[in-house]
C-alpha positions in Angstrom: 33.5 77.6 -19.7 35.2 79.5 -16.9 31.9 79.6 -15.0 31.5 75.8 -15.1 35.1 75.4 -13.9 34.5 77.7 -11.0 31.2 76.0 -10.1 32.8 72.5 -10.0 35.8 73.9 -8.1 33.5 75.4 -5.5 31.4 72.3 -5.1 34.6 70.1 -4.8 36.0 72.4 -2.2 32.8 72.3 -0.2 32.5 68.5 -0.3 36.2 68.2 0.6 35.9 70.5 3.5 32.7 68.7 4.8 34.4 65.3 4.4 37.6 66.4 6.1 35.6 67.9 9.0 33.7 64.7 9.6 36.7 62.5 9.3 38.7 64.8 11.7 35.9 64.7 14.3 35.7 61.0 14.2 39.3 59.8 13.7 41.7 62.8 13.8 44.5 64.2 11.6 46.0 60.9 10.4 42.6 59.9 8.9 42.3 63.3 7.2 45.7 62.8 5.7 44.7 59.3 4.5 41.5 60.7 3.0 43.5 63.3 1.1 45.8 60.6 -0.2 42.9 58.4 -1.2 41.2 61.2 -3.1 44.5 61.9 -4.9 45.1 58.3 -5.7 41.6 58.0 -7.1 42.1 61.0 -9.3 45.4 59.5 -10.6 43.8 56.2 -11.4 40.9 57.8 -13.2 43.4 59.9 -15.2 45.4 56.9 -16.2 42.4 54.9 -17.2 41.0 57.8 -19.3 44.2 58.2 -21.4 44.2 57.1 -25.0 
């Protein structure tokens, strides 16, 4: 179980870093901040929708 968690954590970190690098190169820090906010908002919506 811990191994699966670490695997998904690592993949998520890599994808986030790659996305942030591309967004920064194209549009700068404000866009990176907006990307982070969008990812957080998406996670919140998915959590709310998955509650019983």
